[in-house]
C-alpha positions in Angstrom: 21.9 -22.6 -43.6 18.5 -23.4 -44.3 18.5 -26.8 -42.2 20.0 -25.4 -38.9 17.4 -22.5 -38.6 14.9 -25.3 -39.3 16.3 -27.2 -36.3 16.3 -24.0 -34.1 13.0 -23.5 -35.0 11.7 -27.2 -33.6 13.6 -26.8 -30.6 12.3 -23.6 -29.6 8.9 -24.7 -30.3 7.0 -24.7 -26.4 4.8 -26.9 -25.2 0.9 -26.2 -24.4 0.5 -28.7 -21.6 -0.4 -28.7 -17.9 1.5 -30.7 -15.7 -1.4 -32.4 -13.8 1.1 -34.6 -11.4 1.2 -32.3 -8.5 -2.5 -31.6 -8.5 -3.2 -35.5 -8.3 -0.5 -35.5 -5.3 -2.8 -32.8 -3.4 -6.0 -34.5 -4.3 -4.9 -37.7 -3.1 -3.6 -36.5 0.4 -6.7 -34.5 0.9 -8.8 -37.6 0.4 -6.7 -39.6 2.7 -7.3 -36.7 5.4 -10.9 -36.7 4.8 -11.2 -40.3 5.0 -9.7 -40.5 8.2 -11.4 -37.6 9.8 -15.0 -38.5 8.6 -15.3 -41.1 11.1 -14.3 -39.2 14.0 -17.1 -36.9 13.2 -20.1 -39.2 15.0 -18.4 -40.2 18.0 -20.4 -38.3 20.6 -23.5 -39.7 22.4 -25.8 -37.4 24.5 -26.9 -39.3 27.6 -28.1 -38.7 31.1 -27.5 -41.1 34.0 -29.8 -42.7 36.4 -30.0 -39.9 38.9 -29.3 -36.4 37.7 -30.4 -33.0 38.4 -31.5 -32.1 34.6 -34.7 -30.2 33.8 -37.4 -32.3 32.2 -37.5 -32.0 28.4 -40.9 -29.9 27.1 -42.1 -31.9 24.0 -45.2 -31.0 21.9 -45.5 -34.8 21.1 -46.2 -37.7 23.7 -42.9 -39.6 23.4 -42.6 -43.2 22.9 -41.0 -44.9 25.8 -38.9 -48.3 25.2 -38.6 -49.6 28.9 -35.8 -52.3 30.1 -36.3 -53.7 33.5 -34.2 -55.6 35.7 -34.2 -58.9 33.8 -33.5 -57.3 30.4 -37.2 -57.8 29.1 -38.4 -55.0 26.4 -41.6 -53.0 27.1 -43.0 -50.6 24.8 -45.4 -47.5 25.7 -46.9 -45.4 23.1 -48.8 -42.2 23.8 -49.4 -42.9 27.4 -50.5 -46.3 26.7 -50.1 -49.3 28.3 -46.9 -51.3 28.5 -46.5 -54.0 26.1 -44.1 -56.7 26.5 -42.0 -57.3 23.3 -38.9 -59.5 22.1 -36.1 -57.7 20.4 -37.1 -58.5 17.0 -41.0 -57.2 17.6 -39.2 -54.3 19.1 -37.4 -53.4 16.2 -40.3 -54.0 13.8 -43.0 -51.7 15.6 -40.4 -49.1 16.0 -39.7 -49.2 12.1 -43.2 -49.1 11.6 -43.9 -45.8 13.8 -40.8 -44.3 12.7 -41.8 -44.6 9.1 -44.7 -43.0 9.9 -43.3 -40.2 11.7 -39.6 -39.5 11.6 -39.4 -37.0 14.3 -41.3 -38.6 16.8 -39.4 -38.4 20.2 -37.9 -41.7 21.5 -36.8 -42.4 25.6 -35.2 -45.6 26.5 -36.2 -46.0 30.4 -33.7 -48.5 32.2 -34.1 -49.9 35.2 -30.9 -48.6 37.6 -30.0 -52.3 38.5 -30.7 -53.7 35.1 -27.4 -54.9 33.1 -25.7 -51.7 31.0 -25.6 -53.8 27.9 -29.5 -54.8 27.9 -30.0 -50.8 28.0 -27.3 -50.3 25.0 -28.7 -53.1 23.0 -32.1 -51.6 23.2 -30.6 -48.4 21.8 -28.7 -50.5 18.8 -32.7 -51.9 18.1 -34.0 -48.5 18.2 -31.1 -47.4 15.9 -31.2 -50.2 13.7 -35.0 -49.5 13.2 -34.5 -46.0 11.9 -34.8 -43.8 15.0 -32.2 -40.9 14.7 -32.2 -39.5 18.4 -32.7 -41.6 21.4 -33.1 -40.0 25.0 -32.5 -41.7 28.2 -35.0 -41.2 31.2 -33.9 -40.5 34.6 -35.4 -39.9 38.1 -34.7 -36.4 39.6 -32.2 -36.8 42.3 -32.9 -36.5 45.8 -32.0 -33.0 47.7 -30.9 -33.1 51.0 
């Protein structure tokens, strides 16, 4: 009888382990959901079209204006100074230096209404690569008739 009683004690011994497989499954599903939704959070771009009835923005600091003419040439105006003609690499280097000194400086892109839209977008990409976080587009007030 002592052999049978010893066998019963071994069979009734409880396991003190936690089954983590369901938790791992839930974690992997959440990881996939966050990986899919994270890139979708930064899709919005705030822009103003060339002719609009938008109110003018009141800035405490003088903005930096990057102008794109009809031929796609870049010009930089810093604190109401004169327009300085620059190449794409010069523009990116100067803006990186300016943003390094003052990260919250307002930056606007003034594109000629007849300029190629790609050139204006290229200017915005150059500014983004230089470290500018927010870029505004300038427009002329619309004629009211």
